[in-house]
N, C-alpha and C positions, 0 to 999 in steps of 0.2 A: 399484462401477463396473467394468465390464469394461474391461480395457486391454490393448492389444497393445504389448509392450515395444519391439518394432522400430519400430512406428509412432510411439510416444512419443519414442523416441530420435532418430528422423529429424526429427520436429517440433522437438525441443529443439535440434537442430543447425542449424535454419534451413530445412529442406525445406518450402516453402510448400504444396505439394500435400498432404504428410503432415499439416501443421498444419490445413489446411482439413478434411481427412477426420477428424482427431481431434476438432475442434470440432463437426462434425456428429454424430459418434458420442456425444460426452459431453453434448450439449445436452439430451436427455431426462432424464438424471440430474441435471443442473444445475437443470432445471425442477422436478424432484421435491424437491430440496433447498430451492429457493427457496419452494416451496409450504409447506414445513414451517417454514422459518426467518423468512419475512417476515410482518410484522403484516398483518392483514386489510386495513388501509387502504393498504398499500403494494403496488403492482403487482408481483407476482413476475416477470412477463415483463421488466420494466425491469431488475430485478436480474440476470436471466439475460443480457440483452443487455450490460449493463455488465461482468458477469463474463467473458463471452466475449471482450470487447474486452481486458480485463486479462490474460486467459490468452494471447491472441494477442500482446500486447505483451511479456509477461514470461516466456514459455515457456523462453527461453534461460537464464533465471536459475535454473531448476529444477535442483537438484543431482542428484537420483536419480529414476529412473523410479518406484521404489516409493513416493516421497513424493507422487506426482501426486494420488491421491484425497483425501488430507488437505489438500493445497495448494488444490485446487479447492473443497473444502468451506469452507475458511477464507475464500476469496475471495467466495463466494456469501453466506456469513453476514455478512461485513463490508459487502458491498454492500446487503444487506437493512437492516442497521442504519443505514448512511449515508443511504439513501433515506428511512427513517423519520425520522431527525433532520432532514433537509432538509424533509420534509413538515410537521413540527411547527415549523419555523423555529428549531430549537435550535442556537444557535451560542455557543460558549464565548468570552466576552469577558474581556479582562484587566481588573483593577481600574482605576478612574478615574485613580489616581496612577501608572499604568504609563507608562514612557517612550514607548510607541507613541502615546499620546494627545497627545503634544507635537507630532506631525506633522500638518500641515494639507495638505502636499503629498505625495500618494501616490507620486509618482515619486521624491522624496527618500527616502522610507521604503524603497522597493524598492532603491535604490542602497545605502543604509546597511545594509540587511538582507543584501544580497548581499556587501557588503564584510565584514560581521561573520561570515558563514558561510565566506567565503574565508580569513579570518584564523584559523580553527580548525585545530588540528593534524589531520592526515589521518584518524586513527582516529575522532575526534569528527565531523568533517565528513561522512565516509562514512555513519556511522550516522544523522545528522540528515537527510541527503539521502534515504536509503532510506526512512526513516520518514515524514518530513513532506512530501516532494515526490513520491516514488514510491509512498507509502502502503502500503509493505510491512508485514506484521505483525511482531511481535517474533520469532516463530518463524522466519519467512521470512528476516529479517535475520540471525538467529543461524545459520541454515543457510548463507546466502550468505557470511558472514564467518568461518564456522567458529569461532563463539564460543558460550558458554552464553547462555541467555536473560537471566540476571542481569547478565552482562557487557554485553550489548546495552543493557539498561535503564539501567545505570550510565553508559554512554557517551552515550546520548541525554540523560539528565538533566544530566550535566556539560556536554555541548555546548550545551544550551539555557541553562544558567547562564552560560556563557562568552559566548554571543550577547547575553544581557541585560546583562552587564557591559560589553560593547563598546558597546551602544546607550546606556547610561547616560553613558558618557564622551563 
């Protein structure tokens, strides 16, 4: 992917015109990646649109200009996979004895889940939010938090355990 470091840096720092120009320039490459990464039943154009939106929203989190090609590739690949899972209706459900099935009121679940996440120590809460709400990849989180991939995985795992423990109580 051809990249202009000055344009990328301007976009990363919040220059809207530079960001729009960057998205226009990288769109053909994103389409090429989507064609190769998306299953035939998944529309690559949808993956490109979703990827462009994510790049637009998260460009400020990009640590270095040099990481842009790999970062955009991982976004497109993840979007292709997410669209395929949505198309197949694949959703991972917890086992029937999981505490979440005790809730019949979705609002109460949201309140308790928010409280559980707020109760986490900062390092776990940050990793959980980036992974489960912002949908960053492990590598993106590691880059953002200046951690190893293993440390990020550990924090996410431990944070999720702590949330489950909170919900059980």
